[in-house]
C-alpha positions as CSV (number, residue, x, y, z in Angstrom):
1,M,8.2,-9.6,24.4
2,K,4.6,-7.6,24.3
3,I,6.6,-4.9,23.2
4,F,7.4,-6.9,19.7
5,K,4.0,-8.0,19.7
6,K,2.3,-4.5,19.6
7,I,4.9,-2.9,16.9
8,K,4.5,-6.1,15.0
9,S,0.7,-5.4,15.4
10,S,0.8,-1.9,14.5
11,F,3.2,-2.6,11.3
12,S,0.4,-5.1,10.1
13,N,-2.5,-2.4,10.6
14,F,-0.6,0.0,8.7
15,I,0.2,-2.2,5.5
16,L,-3.2,-3.3,5.7
17,K,-4.3,0.5,5.4
18,L,-2.2,1.0,3.0
19,A,-3.1,-1.8,0.8
20,K,-6.7,-0.6,1.2
21,E,-6.1,3.2,0.1
22,N,-3.7,1.6,-2.8
23,K,-6.6,-0.8,-4.1
24,K,-9.4,2.3,-3.5
25,N,-7.2,4.9,-5.7
26,F,-5.5,2.5,-8.3
27,S,-8.1,-0.5,-8.3
28,D,-6.6,-3.8,-9.5
29,E,-5.3,-2.9,-12.4
30,K,-1.3,-3.3,-13.3
31,L,0.5,0.2,-12.5
32,D,2.8,1.4,-15.1
33,C,3.6,4.8,-16.4
34,C,0.7,4.8,-19.1
35,T,-1.8,4.3,-16.3
36,L,-0.6,6.8,-13.9
37,N,-0.3,9.7,-16.9
38,K,3.5,9.8,-16.6
39,K,5.7,10.8,-19.7
40,N,8.6,8.4,-20.5
41,K,11.7,10.1,-20.0
């Protein structure tokens, strides 16, 4: 069962890093096409 704990720990760390980067890039505002400078199709 150690392998599953290691996988879970690695995945949790990955998600936390991803959330940290997203917050740095996009702050706390709601993401939509206007804030991302995308045109509507």
